[in-house]
C-alpha positions as CSV (number, residue, x, y, z in Angstrom):
1,M,28.5,68.9,94.9
2,F,25.4,66.6,94.5
3,V,23.6,69.2,92.4
4,T,26.6,69.7,90.1
5,A,26.6,65.7,89.2
6,A,22.7,66.0,88.5
7,Y,23.1,69.0,86.7
8,A,26.1,67.6,84.4
9,Q,24.0,64.2,84.0
10,S,20.9,66.3,83.0
11,T,23.0,68.3,80.1
12,T,24.5,65.0,79.0
13,T,21.4,63.3,78.7
14,E,20.2,66.2,77.0
15,G,22.8,66.2,74.0
16,A,22.9,62.6,73.5
17,E,18.6,63.2,72.7
18,A,19.5,66.1,70.9
19,H,22.6,64.1,68.9
20,D,20.2,60.6,68.7
21,A,17.5,63.2,67.2
22,A,20.2,64.5,64.3
23,A,21.1,61.0,63.4
24,A,17.4,59.9,63.0
25,G,17.1,62.5,60.9
26,E,19.8,62.1,58.5
27,V,18.6,58.3,58.4
28,H,15.1,59.4,57.3
29,T,16.9,61.8,54.9
30,E,18.9,59.6,53.0
31,T,16.3,57.3,52.7
32,G,13.9,59.3,50.7
33,V,11.2,60.0,53.7
34,A,10.0,63.5,53.9
35,H,10.8,65.4,57.6
36,E,7.9,66.0,59.0
37,G,7.7,69.8,57.5
38,E,7.2,67.6,53.9
39,H,4.7,65.1,54.9
40,G,2.3,67.7,53.6
41,S,3.4,67.4,49.3
42,G,1.6,64.3,48.4
43,V,3.3,63.8,45.2
44,F,3.7,60.3,44.5
45,P,8.1,59.9,43.4
46,P,8.0,58.4,39.9
47,F,5.7,60.8,39.0
48,D,7.7,63.7,40.9
49,S,8.9,66.3,37.8
50,S,12.1,66.4,39.8
51,H,12.9,62.8,39.4
52,F,12.5,62.4,35.4
53,A,16.0,62.9,34.5
54,S,17.2,60.2,36.3
55,Q,14.2,58.2,35.4
56,L,14.9,58.6,31.5
57,L,18.1,57.5,31.9
58,W,18.1,54.5,33.8
59,L,15.3,53.9,30.7
60,A,17.6,54.3,28.0
61,I,20.0,52.3,30.0
62,T,17.4,49.3,30.4
63,F,16.7,49.8,26.5
64,G,20.1,49.8,25.2
65,L,20.6,46.5,27.1
66,F,17.7,45.0,25.7
67,Y,18.6,45.5,22.7
68,L,22.4,44.3,22.8
69,L,20.5,41.1,24.5
70,M,17.9,40.9,21.9
71,S,20.4,41.6,18.8
72,K,23.1,39.6,20.3
73,V,21.9,36.9,22.0
74,I,17.8,36.5,21.4
75,I,17.8,36.9,18.0
76,P,20.7,35.5,16.4
77,R,19.1,32.2,18.5
78,I,15.5,32.3,17.3
79,G,17.1,33.0,13.5
80,G,19.3,29.4,13.8
81,I,16.1,28.0,15.1
82,L,14.0,29.4,12.1
83,E,16.9,28.3,9.6
84,T,17.7,24.9,11.0
85,R,13.4,23.9,10.8
86,H,13.9,26.0,7.1
87,D,16.3,23.6,6.2
88,R,14.5,20.3,7.9
89,I,11.4,21.8,5.8
90,A,12.8,21.3,3.1
91,Q,15.2,18.4,3.5
92,D,11.8,16.5,4.6
93,L,9.7,17.8,1.6
94,D,12.5,16.6,-0.6
95,E,12.5,13.5,1.0
96,A,8.8,12.9,0.7
97,S,9.0,14.2,-3.0
98,R,11.7,11.3,-3.5
99,L,9.6,9.3,-1.8
100,K,6.3,10.1,-4.4
101,G,8.8,9.4,-7.5
102,E,9.6,6.4,-6.5
103,A,6.3,5.1,-5.4
104,D,4.8,7.0,-8.9
105,A,7.7,4.6,-10.4
106,A,6.9,1.3,-8.6
107,I,3.2,2.5,-9.4
108,A,4.2,2.2,-13.0
109,A,6.9,-0.6,-13.0
110,Y,3.7,-2.7,-11.3
111,E,0.7,-1.5,-14.1
112,Q,3.6,-2.3,-16.6
113,E,4.0,-5.7,-15.5
114,L,0.4,-6.6,-14.8
115,S,-0.4,-5.7,-18.5
116,D,2.9,-7.6,-19.2
117,A,1.1,-10.3,-17.5
118,R,-2.6,-10.1,-19.0
119,A,-1.4,-10.0,-22.3
120,K,1.2,-13.0,-21.7
121,G,-1.9,-15.1,-19.7
122,H,-4.8,-14.2,-22.9
123,S,-1.8,-15.5,-25.2
124,I,-1.3,-18.2,-23.5
125,A,-4.9,-18.8,-23.4
126,D,-4.9,-19.1,-27.2
127,T,-2.3,-20.8,-27.6
128,A,-3.6,-23.6,-25.4
129,R,-7.2,-23.2,-27.0
130,E,-5.8,-23.5,-30.5
131,A,-3.6,-26.7,-29.6
132,A,-6.7,-27.7,-28.0
133,K,-8.2,-27.1,-31.3
134,N,-5.9,-29.1,-33.4
135,K,-5.7,-31.5,-31.0
136,A,-9.5,-32.3,-31.1
137,S,-9.3,-32.0,-34.3
138,A,-6.6,-34.6,-35.0
139,D,-7.9,-37.0,-32.8
140,R,-11.6,-36.1,-35.0
141,V,-9.7,-37.1,-38.3
142,A,-8.2,-40.0,-36.6
143,V,-11.1,-41.6,-34.5
144,E,-12.5,-40.5,-38.1
145,A,-10.1,-43.2,-39.9
146,D,-10.4,-45.7,-37.6
147,L,-13.7,-45.4,-37.8
148,A,-13.9,-46.3,-41.5
149,K,-11.5,-49.1,-41.3
150,K,-13.0,-50.5,-38.7
151,I,-16.0,-50.0,-40.6
152,A,-14.5,-51.3,-44.3
153,A,-12.9,-54.5,-42.1
154,A,-16.5,-55.0,-41.1
155,E,-17.8,-54.6,-44.4
156,T,-15.4,-57.3,-45.4
157,R,-16.0,-58.9,-43.0
158,I,-19.9,-59.4,-43.5
159,A,-19.1,-59.9,-47.2
160,D,-17.0,-63.0,-45.9
161,I,-19.9,-64.2,-44.2
162,K,-22.5,-64.1,-46.5
163,A,-20.8,-65.1,-49.5
164,K,-20.0,-68.1,-47.0
165,A,-23.1,-68.6,-46.3
166,L,-24.4,-67.9,-49.3
167,S,-21.5,-70.4,-50.5
168,D,-23.2,-72.9,-47.7
169,V,-26.5,-72.4,-48.6
170,G,-26.1,-74.0,-52.2
171,A,-24.2,-76.8,-51.0
172,I,-27.2,-77.7,-48.0
173,A,-29.6,-76.7,-50.9
174,E,-27.9,-79.3,-53.5
175,E,-27.7,-82.1,-50.3
176,T,-31.6,-80.6,-49.6
177,A,-32.2,-81.6,-53.4
178,T,-30.7,-84.6,-54.2
179,A,-32.1,-86.3,-50.6
180,V,-35.6,-85.2,-51.8
181,V,-34.7,-86.3,-55.2
182,T,-33.3,-89.9,-53.9
183,Q,-36.5,-90.2,-52.0
184,L,-39.5,-89.3,-54.4
185,I,-38.0,-90.5,-57.5
186,G,-35.6,-93.5,-56.3
187,G,-33.2,-92.8,-58.6
188,T,-29.7,-91.1,-58.2
189,V,-29.1,-88.0,-60.0
190,T,-25.5,-86.6,-60.9
191,R,-24.2,-83.7,-58.3
192,A,-24.0,-81.0,-62.1
193,E,-27.9,-81.5,-62.6
194,I,-28.3,-80.7,-58.8
195,S,-26.0,-77.8,-58.6
196,A,-27.3,-76.5,-62.1
197,A,-30.9,-76.7,-60.6
198,V,-30.5,-75.4,-57.8
199,K,-28.8,-72.0,-58.9
200,A,-31.7,-71.8,-61.8
201,S,-33.9,-71.6,-58.5
202,A,-31.8,-68.6,-56.8
203,G,-31.7,-67.1,-60.2
204,N,-35.7,-67.2,-60.6
């Protein structure tokens, strides 16, 4: 009885080992690892011709998905970005052109105002110079006229003073002559005679 139990246990152990070996063989087969008899092939799986069909299929699927992603998502976004930048650049160029036109117009207006200011300045200077010249001429004429009046008045006064001096000299000469005659002759002489003698002496 003891021998029978030992034999049954040995049989059960061998069956379990065989089942485990079979399970291990299935696992190795499912994972794509070659059995001990196939270890000697040495071919890298991606380069194995038996896998080319599945690789080409997955390549086609991947390329199609990538193409759809590019055509539906990436390229439209890039095109939108480029269009937006193009519109922005065009707007910036238009704004720059407008600002350049305004700057040119402002420079032209400034140059025109500067030219007008220079012309006005020259005109004011010419007017002021002409006015100063006319005023100087008028002042000179007025000064000359005043000087002529003063000279005429001075000449008149000199003539009056000279006439008065001459009349005073005649009277003094008559008085002196009367006194001299009286002292020398001791007689009296009329004023008419003295005056005639002084005039005769002045005439000589």
